[in-house]
C-alpha positions as a Markdown table, in Angstrom:
| # | Residue | x | y | z |
|---|---|---|---|---|
| 1 | Met | -3.2 | -26.1 | 27.6 |
| 2 | Thr | -5.4 | -24.1 | 25.3 |
| 3 | Thr | -9.1 | -23.7 | 25.8 |
| 4 | Pro | -11.1 | -25.3 | 22.9 |
| 5 | Val | -13.0 | -22.9 | 20.6 |
| 6 | Thr | -16.7 | -23.2 | 21.2 |
| 7 | Ala | -19.5 | -22.6 | 18.8 |
| 8 | Arg | -20.3 | -19.4 | 20.6 |
| 9 | Asp | -16.7 | -18.2 | 20.2 |
| 10 | Arg | -16.9 | -19.0 | 16.5 |
| 11 | Ala | -20.2 | -17.1 | 16.1 |
| 12 | Lys | -18.7 | -14.1 | 17.9 |
| 13 | Ala | -15.7 | -14.1 | 15.7 |
| 14 | Glu | -17.8 | -14.4 | 12.6 |
| 15 | Arg | -20.0 | -11.5 | 13.8 |
| 16 | Ser | -16.9 | -9.4 | 14.5 |
| 17 | Asp | -15.6 | -10.1 | 11.0 |
| 18 | Ala | -19.0 | -9.2 | 9.5 |
| 19 | Ile | -19.1 | -5.9 | 11.4 |
| 20 | Leu | -15.6 | -5.1 | 10.1 |
| 21 | Arg | -16.6 | -5.8 | 6.5 |
| 22 | Glu | -19.7 | -3.7 | 6.7 |
| 23 | Ala | -18.0 | -0.9 | 8.6 |
| 24 | Ala | -15.3 | -0.7 | 5.8 |
| 25 | Arg | -18.0 | -0.7 | 3.1 |
| 26 | Leu | -20.1 | 2.0 | 4.9 |
| 27 | Phe | -17.0 | 4.2 | 5.7 |
| 28 | Ala | -16.0 | 3.9 | 2.1 |
| 29 | Glu | -19.5 | 4.9 | 0.8 |
| 30 | His | -20.3 | 7.7 | 3.3 |
| 31 | Gly | -17.1 | 8.7 | 5.1 |
| 32 | Tyr | -16.3 | 8.1 | 8.8 |
| 33 | Asn | -18.5 | 11.1 | 9.9 |
| 34 | Gly | -21.4 | 10.0 | 7.7 |
| 35 | Val | -21.8 | 6.6 | 9.4 |
| 36 | Ser | -23.2 | 5.8 | 12.9 |
| 37 | Leu | -22.9 | 2.6 | 14.9 |
| 38 | Glu | -26.6 | 2.1 | 14.3 |
| 39 | Asp | -25.9 | 2.1 | 10.5 |
| 40 | Ile | -23.2 | -0.5 | 11.0 |
| 41 | Gly | -25.3 | -2.6 | 13.3 |
| 42 | Ala | -28.2 | -2.5 | 10.9 |
| 43 | Ala | -26.0 | -3.7 | 8.1 |
| 44 | Val | -25.2 | -6.9 | 10.0 |
| 45 | Gly | -28.7 | -7.3 | 11.5 |
| 46 | Val | -28.0 | -6.1 | 15.1 |
| 47 | Ser | -28.8 | -3.0 | 17.0 |
| 48 | Gly | -26.2 | -0.2 | 17.3 |
| 49 | Pro | -25.6 | -0.9 | 21.0 |
| 50 | Ala | -25.0 | -4.6 | 20.2 |
| 51 | Val | -21.9 | -3.5 | 18.3 |
| 52 | Tyr | -20.3 | -2.5 | 21.6 |
| 53 | Arg | -20.1 | -6.2 | 22.5 |
| 54 | His | -17.4 | -6.4 | 19.8 |
| 55 | Phe | -15.9 | -2.9 | 19.6 |
| 56 | Thr | -15.7 | -0.1 | 22.1 |
| 57 | Gly | -17.0 | 2.5 | 19.6 |
| 58 | Lys | -16.9 | 3.8 | 16.1 |
| 59 | Gln | -13.3 | 5.0 | 16.4 |
| 60 | Ala | -12.1 | 1.6 | 17.7 |
| 61 | Leu | -13.9 | 0.0 | 14.7 |
| 62 | Leu | -12.1 | 2.3 | 12.3 |
| 63 | Gly | -8.9 | 1.4 | 14.0 |
| 64 | Ala | -9.6 | -2.3 | 13.8 |
| 65 | Val | -10.3 | -2.0 | 10.0 |
| 66 | Leu | -7.2 | -0.1 | 9.2 |
| 67 | Val | -4.8 | -1.9 | 11.5 |
| 68 | Lys | -6.0 | -5.3 | 10.2 |
| 69 | Val | -5.6 | -4.3 | 6.6 |
| 70 | Ser | -2.1 | -2.9 | 7.2 |
| 71 | Asp | -1.1 | -6.1 | 9.1 |
| 72 | Asp | -2.5 | -8.2 | 6.3 |
| 73 | Leu | -0.4 | -6.4 | 3.7 |
| 74 | Val | 2.8 | -6.9 | 5.8 |
| 75 | Thr | 2.1 | -10.5 | 6.5 |
| 76 | Gly | 0.9 | -11.4 | 3.0 |
| 77 | Gly | 3.6 | -9.4 | 1.3 |
| 78 | Thr | 6.4 | -10.9 | 3.4 |
| 79 | Lys | 5.1 | -14.4 | 2.5 |
| 80 | Val | 4.9 | -13.8 | -1.3 |
| 81 | Ala | 8.2 | -12.0 | -1.4 |
| 82 | Ser | 10.0 | -14.9 | 0.2 |
| 83 | Asp | 8.7 | -17.5 | -2.3 |
| 84 | Gly | 10.5 | -16.4 | -5.5 |
| 85 | Ala | 13.8 | -17.9 | -6.5 |
| 86 | Thr | 15.1 | -14.7 | -8.2 |
| 87 | Ala | 14.9 | -11.0 | -7.3 |
| 88 | Ala | 12.7 | -10.4 | -10.3 |
| 89 | Glu | 10.3 | -13.2 | -9.4 |
| 90 | Arg | 10.1 | -11.9 | -5.8 |
| 91 | Met | 9.3 | -8.4 | -7.1 |
| 92 | Arg | 6.7 | -9.6 | -9.5 |
| 93 | Ala | 5.0 | -11.7 | -6.8 |
| 94 | Leu | 4.9 | -8.6 | -4.5 |
| 95 | Val | 3.4 | -6.4 | -7.3 |
| 96 | Glu | 0.8 | -9.1 | -8.2 |
| 97 | Phe | -0.1 | -9.4 | -4.5 |
| 98 | His | -0.6 | -5.7 | -4.1 |
| 99 | Val | -2.6 | -5.4 | -7.3 |
| 100 | Asp | -4.8 | -8.2 | -6.3 |
| 101 | Phe | -5.3 | -6.6 | -2.9 |
| 102 | Ala | -6.1 | -3.2 | -4.3 |
| 103 | Leu | -8.7 | -4.6 | -6.7 |
| 104 | Gly | -10.3 | -6.8 | -4.1 |
| 105 | His | -10.3 | -4.3 | -1.2 |
| 106 | Ala | -11.2 | -1.0 | -2.9 |
| 107 | Glu | -13.3 | 0.0 | 0.0 |
| 108 | Val | -10.5 | -0.2 | 2.5 |
| 109 | Ile | -8.2 | 1.8 | 0.3 |
| 110 | Arg | -10.8 | 4.6 | 0.1 |
| 111 | Val | -11.2 | 4.5 | 3.9 |
| 112 | Gln | -7.4 | 4.6 | 4.4 |
| 113 | Asp | -7.0 | 7.6 | 2.1 |
| 114 | Arg | -9.8 | 9.6 | 3.5 |
| 115 | Asp | -10.4 | 8.7 | 7.1 |
| 116 | Val | -7.0 | 7.8 | 8.7 |
| 117 | Ala | -7.0 | 11.2 | 10.5 |
| 118 | His | -9.9 | 9.9 | 12.6 |
| 119 | Leu | -7.8 | 7.2 | 14.2 |
| 120 | Asp | -6.9 | 7.5 | 17.8 |
| 121 | Ser | -3.2 | 8.1 | 18.5 |
| 122 | Arg | -2.4 | 4.4 | 19.3 |
| 123 | Asp | -4.0 | 3.0 | 16.2 |
| 124 | His | -2.6 | 5.7 | 14.1 |
| 125 | Ala | 0.9 | 4.9 | 15.3 |
| 126 | Glu | 0.4 | 1.2 | 14.7 |
| 127 | Val | -0.9 | 1.8 | 11.1 |
| 128 | Arg | 2.1 | 4.0 | 10.4 |
| 129 | Arg | 4.5 | 1.4 | 11.8 |
| 130 | Leu | 3.0 | -1.3 | 9.6 |
| 131 | Gln | 3.0 | 0.9 | 6.6 |
| 132 | Arg | 6.7 | 1.7 | 7.1 |
| 133 | Ala | 7.4 | -2.1 | 7.4 |
| 134 | Tyr | 5.5 | -2.7 | 4.1 |
| 135 | Ile | 7.4 | 0.0 | 2.3 |
| 136 | Glu | 10.7 | -1.3 | 3.6 |
| 137 | Leu | 9.8 | -4.8 | 2.4 |
| 138 | Trp | 9.3 | -3.4 | -1.1 |
| 139 | Ile | 12.5 | -1.4 | -1.0 |
| 140 | Asp | 14.5 | -4.4 | 0.0 |
| 141 | Thr | 12.9 | -6.5 | -2.8 |
| 142 | Leu | 13.5 | -3.8 | -5.4 |
| 143 | Ala | 17.1 | -2.9 | -4.4 |
| 144 | Pro | 18.8 | -5.8 | -6.3 |
| 145 | Leu | 17.0 | -4.8 | -9.5 |
| 146 | Val | 17.6 | -1.1 | -9.6 |
| 147 | Asp | 20.9 | 0.8 | -9.1 |
| 148 | Ala | 19.6 | 3.6 | -6.9 |
| 149 | Asp | 20.1 | 5.0 | -3.5 |
| 150 | Ala | 17.6 | 4.5 | -0.7 |
| 151 | Asp | 15.7 | 7.7 | -1.3 |
| 152 | Glu | 15.2 | 6.9 | -5.0 |
| 153 | Leu | 14.1 | 3.4 | -4.2 |
| 154 | Arg | 11.5 | 4.8 | -1.7 |
| 155 | Leu | 10.3 | 7.2 | -4.3 |
| 156 | Arg | 9.8 | 4.4 | -6.9 |
| 157 | Val | 8.0 | 2.3 | -4.4 |
| 158 | Gln | 5.7 | 5.0 | -3.2 |
| 159 | Ala | 5.0 | 6.1 | -6.8 |
| 160 | Cys | 4.1 | 2.5 | -7.6 |
| 161 | Phe | 1.7 | 2.4 | -4.7 |
| 162 | Gly | 0.1 | 5.6 | -6.0 |
| 163 | Leu | -0.4 | 4.0 | -9.4 |
| 164 | Ile | -1.9 | 0.8 | -8.1 |
| 165 | Asn | -4.0 | 2.3 | -5.2 |
| 166 | Ser | -5.5 | 5.0 | -7.5 |
| 167 | Thr | -7.5 | 2.3 | -9.4 |
| 168 | Pro | -10.3 | 2.0 | -6.7 |
| 169 | His | -10.8 | 5.8 | -7.1 |
| 170 | Ser | -10.6 | 6.0 | -10.9 |
| 171 | Thr | -12.9 | 3.3 | -11.9 |
| 172 | Arg | -15.4 | 0.9 | -10.3 |
| 173 | Ala | -15.5 | -1.1 | -13.5 |
| 174 | Ala | -11.9 | -2.3 | -12.7 |
| 175 | Ala | -13.2 | -4.6 | -10.0 |
| 176 | Arg | -15.7 | -6.2 | -12.5 |
| 177 | Arg | -12.8 | -6.8 | -15.0 |
| 178 | His | -10.4 | -7.9 | -12.3 |
| 179 | Ser | -8.2 | -10.2 | -14.5 |
| 180 | Ala | -7.7 | -7.8 | -17.4 |
| 181 | Thr | -7.2 | -4.8 | -15.1 |
| 182 | Ala | -4.7 | -6.7 | -13.0 |
| 183 | Thr | -2.7 | -7.7 | -16.0 |
| 184 | Val | -2.4 | -4.0 | -17.1 |
| 185 | Leu | -1.6 | -2.8 | -13.6 |
| 186 | Val | 1.1 | -5.4 | -13.0 |
| 187 | Ala | 2.8 | -4.5 | -16.3 |
| 188 | Met | 2.6 | -0.8 | -15.5 |
| 189 | Ala | 3.8 | -1.1 | -12.0 |
| 190 | Glu | 6.8 | -3.3 | -12.9 |
| 191 | Ser | 7.7 | -0.7 | -15.6 |
| 192 | Ala | 7.4 | 2.2 | -13.2 |
| 193 | Leu | 9.5 | 0.4 | -10.5 |
| 194 | Thr | 12.4 | -0.4 | -12.9 |
| 195 | Ala | 12.2 | 2.5 | -15.3 |
| 196 | Pro | 15.7 | 3.8 | -16.3 |
| 197 | Thr | 16.6 | 7.3 | -15.1 |
């Protein structure tokens, strides 16, 4: 028998989500070392010590941000890749999913690129495990479309990630022109993945 979710439980979950969102934004703007728990608490309207009711500290908060985003990529990517009827449709769905994610979560990509070294060993290992699973999902999806060995497929996938994930670094205007930017990125990513050698 499950315990019913109370209004207090919902409020706590909503506050935790708000803390995660603001932490990602502040880490992206100022870097892990440039942000305090007081800064994060102030961004959601609580004191710094009140953040400890949700997370054990700033490092745990960084871990929660990066583990969650990595898990969301694996879960979402697995779902969209299973929906297509053909290999090409599955690949396109996965590319569109990742492009949409990159444009909608630019802050988290910047945090991942810059601050992953600040994770504790347990969270770092979990992020790496999830990243490997996501890469393998892409490799498995690409394999029927490209006659290449596993090393070349991995290279193509990681180069494609570099292309898509560079957008949050290269232009902030991309987020404001989400639809047009997404169309260009999807076309470029598909071409890069399947380019002849």
